[in-house]
C-alpha positions in Angstrom: -60.2 37.0 55.7 -61.2 40.4 54.6 -58.5 43.5 55.5 -61.7 45.1 57.4 -60.5 48.4 56.2 -62.6 51.8 54.8 -60.8 53.0 52.4 -61.2 56.9 51.3 -64.2 57.7 48.8 -61.4 58.0 46.0 -57.8 57.0 46.8 -55.2 59.0 45.2 -52.8 56.8 43.2 -49.2 56.5 42.5 -48.3 53.5 40.3 -44.5 51.9 39.8 -44.2 50.0 37.0 -42.1 48.2 34.4 -44.8 47.8 31.5 -45.4 44.8 30.5 -48.4 43.4 29.6 -49.3 42.9 33.2 -48.7 46.3 34.1 -50.7 47.6 30.8 -54.1 46.3 32.6 -53.7 48.3 35.9 -52.6 51.5 34.1 -55.6 51.4 32.1 -57.8 50.6 34.8 -56.3 53.3 37.1 -56.5 55.9 34.3 -59.9 55.1 33.5 -62.1 53.9 36.7 -63.5 56.9 38.2 -63.1 55.2 41.5 -59.7 56.1 41.8 -56.9 59.5 40.7 -54.1 58.8 39.1 -51.9 61.1 40.5 -48.6 60.3 38.7 -46.8 56.9 37.2 -43.1 56.0 37.9 -41.5 53.9 35.3 -38.2 52.0 35.8 -36.7 48.5 34.2 -38.1 45.2 34.9 -40.2 42.9 32.6 -37.9 44.9 29.5 -35.5 47.6 30.1 -36.3 50.9 31.1 -36.5 52.8 27.6 -38.9 50.2 26.6 -41.1 50.3 29.8 -41.2 53.9 29.2 -42.2 53.7 25.8 -44.8 51.0 26.8 -46.2 53.3 29.6 -46.8 56.2 27.5 -48.7 54.5 24.8 -50.9 52.7 27.0 -51.7 55.9 29.0 -51.9 57.2 25.5 -54.6 54.4 24.5 -56.4 55.1 27.9 -57.0 58.9 27.3 -54.8 59.7 29.9 -51.7 61.8 28.3 -52.2 64.3 31.2 -50.8 62.0 33.9 -46.9 62.7 34.7 -44.9 59.9 34.2 -41.3 59.9 35.7 -38.7 57.7 34.5 -36.4 55.6 36.6 -32.5 55.0 36.3 -32.9 51.4 34.8 -31.4 48.4 35.9 -27.8 49.5 36.0 -28.6 51.1 39.9 -30.2 47.9 40.7 -28.6 45.4 43.2 -27.6 42.1 42.2 -30.2 39.0 41.2 -30.6 35.4 41.3 -32.3 36.1 38.0 -31.5 33.6 34.9 -34.2 34.9 32.5 -36.4 37.9 32.0 -39.9 38.1 31.3 -39.7 37.9 27.5 -40.7 34.3 27.9 -44.2 35.4 28.5 -44.3 38.8 27.4 -42.3 39.0 24.6 -38.9 41.3 23.8 -41.1 44.4 23.4 -42.7 43.7 26.6 -46.1 44.1 24.8 -45.9 40.8 23.3 -46.2 42.3 19.9 -49.4 44.9 20.5 -48.5 47.8 19.0 -50.0 50.9 20.4 -49.8 54.5 19.1 -46.9 56.6 20.8 -48.0 60.1 21.9 -47.0 62.9 21.3 -45.0 63.6 24.6 -42.3 62.3 27.0 -41.4 61.8 30.5 -41.3 64.8 32.9 -37.7 65.9 33.9 -37.5 64.8 37.4 -36.5 61.1 38.1 -38.7 58.5 39.4 -37.3 58.7 42.8 -37.3 62.5 43.3 -41.1 62.7 41.9 -42.0 60.1 44.5 -40.5 62.2 47.3 -41.7 65.4 46.3 -45.4 64.3 45.5 -45.3 63.0 49.4 -44.2 66.0 50.7 -46.8 68.2 48.7 -49.6 65.9 49.7 -48.7 64.2 53.3 -51.0 61.6 54.5 -52.9 61.8 51.1 -51.1 59.3 48.6 -51.5 55.5 48.2 -48.3 54.1 46.5 -49.1 50.9 44.0 -45.5 49.4 43.2 -46.1 46.3 40.8 -42.5 46.3 39.5 -39.1 45.9 40.8 -38.6 48.0 43.7 -35.3 49.7 42.6 -36.9 53.3 42.2 -39.1 53.2 45.8 -35.6 52.1 47.5 -34.0 55.2 45.7 -36.6 57.2 46.9 -36.0 55.9 50.5 -32.3 56.8 50.3 -33.1 60.5 49.3 -35.9 60.6 52.3 -36.0 57.9 55.0 -39.1 59.9 56.2 -41.2 58.8 53.1 -43.2 56.5 54.6 -44.6 58.7 57.3 -45.7 60.8 54.3 -47.8 58.1 52.7 -51.7 57.0 53.3 -51.0 53.5 52.6 -49.0 51.1 50.1 -50.1 48.3 48.3 -47.1 46.1 46.5 -47.5 43.7 44.1 -44.8 41.1 44.8 -43.4 37.9 46.4 -44.5 34.7 46.8 -45.4 33.0 50.5 -46.6 29.5 49.9 -46.7 29.0 46.3 -43.0 29.0 45.3 -41.7 31.7 42.7 -41.5 32.3 39.0 -38.2 33.8 38.7 -36.3 31.0 40.8 -38.2 28.2 42.6 -38.7 30.5 45.4 -38.4 34.0 44.4 -40.9 35.8 42.5 -40.0 38.7 40.0 -40.8 41.9 41.4 -38.5 40.8 44.4 -36.2 38.6 42.8 -35.1 41.3 40.3 -33.5 43.3 42.9 -33.8 42.0 46.1 -32.0 44.2 48.0 -34.3 47.2 47.0 -37.4 45.0 48.0 -35.3 44.0 51.8 -35.1 48.1 52.1 -39.0 48.4 50.9 -40.4 45.9 53.0 -38.1 47.0 56.3 -38.8 50.7 56.1 -42.9 50.3 55.3 -43.2 47.6 57.7 -42.5 49.1 60.7 -45.4 49.7 63.0 -47.0 52.7 62.7 -44.3 53.8 59.8 -47.4 55.2 57.4 -49.0 58.7 57.9 -52.2 56.4 58.3 -51.6 54.1 61.0 -52.2 51.4 58.5 -50.3 48.0 58.2 -49.1 48.2 54.4 -50.5 45.6 51.8 -48.5 43.0 50.1 -50.5 41.2 47.5 -47.9 37.8 46.3 -48.4 35.4 43.6 -50.4 33.1 46.5 -53.4 35.4 45.7 -52.5 36.6 42.1 -52.2 33.0 40.9 -56.1 32.7 41.9 -57.6 36.1 41.1 -57.7 35.9 37.3 -59.7 37.1 34.5 -61.8 34.7 32.7 -63.7 34.6 29.2 -66.2 36.7 30.3 -63.9 39.5 31.0 -62.0 39.0 27.7 -65.7 39.3 26.2 -66.4 42.6 28.1 -63.4 44.3 27.0 -63.9 43.0 23.7 -67.0 45.0 23.6 -66.7 48.0 26.0 -67.0 51.5 25.3 -64.5 52.2 27.8 -61.5 54.6 26.7 -58.7 51.9 26.5 -60.6 48.5 26.2 -59.2 48.1 22.9 -56.0 47.9 24.2 -56.8 46.2 27.3 -58.6 43.5 25.0 -55.7 43.0 23.0 -53.1 42.8 25.4 -55.1 40.2 27.3 -55.7 38.2 24.1 -52.2 38.3 23.4 -51.3 36.8 27.0 -54.1 34.1 27.0 -51.8 31.6 25.7 -49.2 31.8 28.6 -51.9 31.5 31.2 -51.0 28.0 30.9 -47.8 28.3 32.5 -49.2 29.6 35.9 -51.8 27.7 38.0 -55.2 29.1 38.2 -58.6 29.2 36.3 -58.1 31.9 33.6 -55.5 34.5 32.8 -53.5 35.9 36.1 -53.6 39.7 35.8 -51.0 39.7 39.1 -50.6 44.2 38.9 -54.3 44.5 38.5 -55.5 42.6 40.9 -53.1 44.5 43.7 -53.9 47.8 42.1 -57.7 47.2 42.7 -57.1 46.2 46.6 -56.5 49.8 46.7 -60.5 50.6 46.3 -61.4 47.2 47.6 -59.3 45.3 49.6 -61.9 42.5 50.4 -60.9 40.8 46.5 -58.2 39.1 48.7 -57.9 37.3 52.0 -55.4 39.0 54.0 -53.3 37.5 57.0 -51.0 40.1 59.0 -47.3 38.5 59.5 -43.7 39.7 59.9 -42.2 39.9 56.3 -38.4 39.7 55.4 -36.9 39.6 52.0 -33.9 37.3 51.9 -30.8 38.8 50.2 -28.0 36.5 51.5 -27.1 35.5 48.2 -28.0 31.6 48.8 -30.5 29.4 47.4 -33.2 31.2 49.1 -31.7 34.5 47.7 -34.9 36.8 46.7 -37.4 34.4 48.7 -40.4 36.5 50.3 -40.4 35.1 54.2 -43.8 35.4 55.7 -43.5 34.7 59.3 -46.5 32.7 60.0 -46.1 31.5 63.5 -46.9 34.8 64.8 -50.8 34.4 64.0 -50.5 30.8 65.3 -49.4 31.8 68.5 -51.7 34.5 68.7 -54.4 32.6 68.2 -53.3 29.7 70.5 -55.8 31.1 73.4 -52.4 30.8 75.8 -52.6 33.4 78.9 -51.3 36.8 78.1 -48.2 36.7 79.8 -47.0 33.2 78.5 -47.9 34.5 75.1 -45.9 37.6 75.6 -43.0 35.3 76.7 -42.8 33.2 73.8 -43.3 36.3 71.5 -40.1 37.9 73.1 -38.3 34.4 72.8 -38.8 33.8 69.5 -37.6 37.5 68.5 -40.0 37.9 65.3 -38.7 40.2 62.5 -40.1 43.8 63.6 -41.7 44.6 59.9 -45.4 43.8 60.2 -47.5 43.5 56.7 -51.1 42.4 55.4 -50.5 39.7 53.2 -52.8 38.7 50.8 -53.1 34.8 50.7 -56.0 34.0 48.4 -58.3 35.8 46.7 -62.1 36.0 46.2 -62.5 35.6 42.3 -66.4 36.2 41.7 -66.0 39.9 43.8 -62.9 40.9 41.7 -64.1 39.7 38.4 -67.4 41.2 39.5 -65.4 44.8 39.9 -63.7 44.6 36.9 -67.1 43.7 35.1 -68.4 46.8 36.8 -65.7 48.9 35.5 -65.7 47.7 31.6 -69.6 47.5 31.5 -69.1 51.7 32.5 
């Protein structure tokens, strides 16, 4: 089912990244697609440490001709909560986060503000205009919420890459990496943005989990297009995709998963995914399900039952569903997604 939402003519994006090969695709797209305005990039730890993610982010934006996009650095892993993680992303992204792809470094650094401070300021300066797109551990988002608990009411939309509902995790048996690397931060984010009516637009925030990103892949055609595209940054994109291709075999799906890119594209075309609205929670209890994203699908089942309204209300009250409500991408329209990327790469 599509989200059924209309999006602004040119969404104003703030990306939160831990660059990484996956983030590189999202960054190059957001920096070069005229359908969006990339307002700022917040970078913190995740795939690799914050120093490397910062250097990678600056280099990827430079390759995309986007040295004018301000970059704000987070406080690093030391400020994150405890995690069930036993390994990091170097298993698929290499020790440098880019699988050995070397990009020219720009002659600039990050801005003076921290990532959390910048997010709070930007949201206050542009109330109700910005779409926040976190595609990394949510440590800096939780830090921003601590600085300004009213942050959700100043954002137009939130589109998150994270979690795994039915398909199992990639960090642990149940935890997806962005959520599992800092479950406490993820829990804070899910609660704050998921309260009904929390966002300035009144929208329900969107979560794009592995259930969708394992399906919404790029194929050989997109690889070929990136190789011959005249788009600024396409050479870097092709190198990153080529360096990552062999690792696609570690994940289900047909082609190369581009988790962060799929989520970011949902800010412009939500119909590239199939959505279900559900109560959402993150398990941060420290037990076997630590880091799991729990989507409660009973609510949709009950609401679709056709029961009389009074009986329905009584059952919902009895079950006491968790308050946060999110639109969760439970599938992807692969032809639509690849068509969207083809149009971009073809200029």
